[in-house]
C-alpha positions in Angstrom: 71.2 -197.4 189.3 68.1 -196.9 191.5 67.9 -193.2 190.5 68.0 -193.9 186.8 65.4 -196.6 187.2 63.1 -194.2 189.1 63.5 -191.6 186.4 62.7 -194.1 183.7 59.6 -195.2 185.6 58.5 -191.6 186.1 58.8 -190.9 182.4 56.8 -194.0 181.5 54.1 -193.1 183.9 53.9 -189.6 182.5 53.6 -191.0 179.0 50.9 -193.4 180.1 49.0 -190.5 181.8 49.2 -188.5 178.6 47.9 -191.5 176.5 45.0 -191.8 178.9 44.3 -188.1 178.7 44.4 -188.2 174.9 41.9 -191.1 174.7 39.6 -189.4 177.2 39.7 -186.2 175.1 38.9 -188.0 171.9 35.8 -189.6 173.5 34.7 -186.5 175.3 34.9 -183.2 173.4 35.7 -180.6 175.9 37.3 -177.2 176.1 40.4 -176.4 178.0 38.6 -175.3 181.2 36.4 -178.4 181.3 39.4 -180.6 180.6 41.5 -179.2 183.4 38.6 -179.3 185.8 38.1 -183.0 185.0 41.7 -183.9 185.9 41.6 -182.9 189.6 44.4 -185.2 190.8 46.8 -183.9 188.1 45.5 -180.3 187.8 48.6 -178.6 189.2 51.0 -180.8 187.3 49.0 -180.2 184.0 49.0 -176.5 184.5 52.8 -176.5 185.1 53.2 -178.6 181.9 51.1 -176.3 179.8 53.1 -173.3 181.2 56.4 -175.0 180.3 55.5 -176.1 176.8 54.1 -172.6 175.9 56.9 -170.7 177.6 54.3 -168.9 179.7 53.9 -168.4 183.4 51.4 -170.4 185.5 49.3 -167.2 186.0 48.7 -167.0 182.3 47.6 -170.6 182.1 45.1 -170.0 184.9 43.8 -167.0 183.0 43.3 -169.1 179.9 41.5 -171.8 181.9 39.2 -169.2 183.6 38.4 -167.6 180.3 39.9 -164.2 181.3 42.4 -164.3 178.4 42.9 -166.5 175.3 46.3 -167.8 174.4 47.8 -166.7 171.1 47.1 -169.1 168.2 50.6 -170.6 168.3 50.2 -171.5 172.0 46.8 -172.9 171.3 48.3 -175.2 168.8 51.1 -176.3 171.2 48.5 -177.0 173.9 46.3 -179.0 171.5 49.2 -181.0 170.2 50.4 -181.7 173.8 46.9 -183.0 174.7 46.3 -184.8 171.4 43.2 -182.9 170.4 42.3 -180.1 167.9 42.5 -176.4 168.6 38.8 -176.1 167.8 37.9 -178.5 170.5 40.0 -176.8 173.2 39.3 -173.2 172.2 35.9 -173.1 170.4 35.1 -169.9 168.7 32.2 -167.9 170.1 28.9 -168.9 168.4 29.9 -172.5 167.7 28.1 -175.5 169.1 31.1 -176.4 171.3 31.3 -172.9 172.7 27.6 -172.9 173.6 27.8 -176.1 175.7 
C-alpha cells in the first residue's frame, strides 16, 4: 500500500514539474542549452529523461546541450513535445533572432 502511494505521489510530482517547466518555457523563449542550464536542481534528471525519450545515451544529450552536435529532426521533435515548446525555440536555425541571442 505504502509503495504504491509513494509511486503515485512521485508520478504526480513529475507531472507537476513538467507543467511548471512548460509554463516557464512559454514565458521565456530559450534554446535547449539555456533551458537545461536554468534547471540546476533537476538538470541530471532532465538529461536522463531526454536520453530516455529519444532512445539516446546521456553523452549524446550532453553534446546537444553543449552545441557540439545537433539531434536529428525526429529527436528534436520528441524533445520539444516533451518540454511543451516548438522545435524552433529549442533548436533555432543559425541566422535567426533566437540563435543570435
